[in-house]
C-alpha positions in Angstrom: 4.8 6.3 20.3 1.0 6.3 20.3 0.8 10.2 19.9 3.1 9.8 16.7 0.9 7.0 15.5 -2.3 9.0 16.0 -0.8 12.1 14.4 0.3 10.1 11.4 -3.1 8.3 11.0 -4.9 11.7 11.1 -2.3 13.1 8.4 -3.2 10.2 6.1 -6.9 10.7 6.6 -6.5 14.4 5.8 -5.0 13.4 2.4 -8.0 11.7 0.8 -11.4 9.9 1.3 -10.4 6.4 0.6 -7.2 4.7 2.0 -5.9 1.4 0.7 -3.4 -0.7 2.4 -1.8 -4.0 1.7 -3.3 -6.8 3.5 -0.3 -8.1 5.4 -0.6 -11.0 8.0 1.9 -9.5 10.5 2.1 -12.7 12.7 3.4 -14.6 9.7 5.6 -11.8 8.6 7.1 -11.7 12.1 8.2 -15.3 11.8 10.4 -14.6 8.6 13.6 -12.7 8.2 12.2 -9.6 9.9 11.2 -11.3 13.0 11.6 -9.1 16.0 12.0 -5.9 14.1 8.4 -6.3 12.8 7.1 -6.7 16.2 9.3 -3.9 17.7 8.0 -1.4 15.1 4.4 -1.9 15.9 2.9 -2.1 12.4 0.0 -4.1 13.6 -0.8 -1.4 16.2 -0.4 1.3 13.5 -3.0 -0.4 11.2 -5.4 -0.8 14.1 -5.2 2.9 15.0 -5.4 3.9 11.4 -8.5 1.9 11.0 -10.0 3.5 14.0 -9.1 7.0 13.0 -10.5 6.5 9.5 -13.7 5.1 10.8 -14.0 8.0 13.4 -13.5 10.5 10.5 -15.8 8.9 8.0 -13.0 7.7 5.7 -12.9 4.4 3.9 -10.0 2.1 4.7 -9.7 -1.0 2.5 -7.2 -3.9 2.7 -6.0 -5.0 -0.7 -4.1 -8.1 -1.8 -0.5 -7.3 -1.9 0.7 -10.4 -4.0 2.6 -9.5 -7.1 2.2 -5.7 -6.6 5.7 -5.1 -7.9 5.4 -7.4 -10.9 2.5 -5.5 -12.5 2.4 -2.4 -14.5 0.0 0.2 -13.0 -0.5 1.8 -16.4 -1.5 -1.2 -18.5 -1.7 -4.1 -16.1 0.9 -6.1 -18.0 2.9 -8.6 -16.0 6.4 -7.3 -15.9 8.0 -10.2 -14.2 9.6 -10.9 -10.9 12.4 -8.3 -9.9 15.3 -8.8 -7.5 15.5 -6.1 -4.8 18.4 -4.3 -6.4 16.1 -3.2 -9.5 14.6 0.1 -8.2 13.1 1.2 -11.5 9.8 -0.1 -12.9 10.0 -0.1 -16.8 7.1 -1.6 -18.5 8.1 -3.4 -21.9 4.5 -3.3 -23.1 3.6 0.4 -22.7 6.9 2.0 -21.8 5.8 3.4 -18.5 8.8 4.0 -16.3 8.8 5.2 -12.6 10.2 4.1 -9.2 9.5 0.5 -8.4 7.9 1.4 -5.0 5.7 4.2 -6.6 4.6 1.5 -9.2 3.6 -1.0 -6.5 1.8 1.8 -4.5 -0.2 2.6 -7.8 -1.0 -1.0 -8.3 -2.4 -1.3 -4.8 -4.5 1.9 -5.3 -5.8 0.5 -8.7 -6.8 -2.7 -6.9 -8.5 -0.8 -4.1 -10.4 1.3 -6.5 -11.5 -1.7 -8.6 -12.6 -3.5 -5.4 -15.0 -0.6 -4.4 -15.8 0.6 -7.9 -14.8 4.3 -7.7 -13.4 6.6 -10.2 -10.0 8.0 -9.8 -10.1 11.6 -8.9 -6.4 12.0 -8.0 -3.2 10.2 -8.6 -1.5 8.7 -5.7 2.2 9.5 -5.1 
């Protein structure tokens, strides 16, 4: 597993200068409905290795607040409301921006990270 994790971390570092991840407390997460599956998957180990690889390669790794990422429009920052898991499309009633729900949440995480460090967006995250 370690070889796969290191290869994945290096691949992520190859794709940009700044990496933003959700700030997840895996100990609390492991007590919830995912329990043993979370611990077995080694998410905490992956983030530790990603942090090391990004530091070693001179890349910026920032943790970003995850709360409400799927409830905000990445295009106009409007609050779009809580969605159930079966709703897979983000559609903003304010600006009309439509995309996959997971992509929209990813874009919100990216926007929060960029705001935290004060950088300009050079490329879109997909």
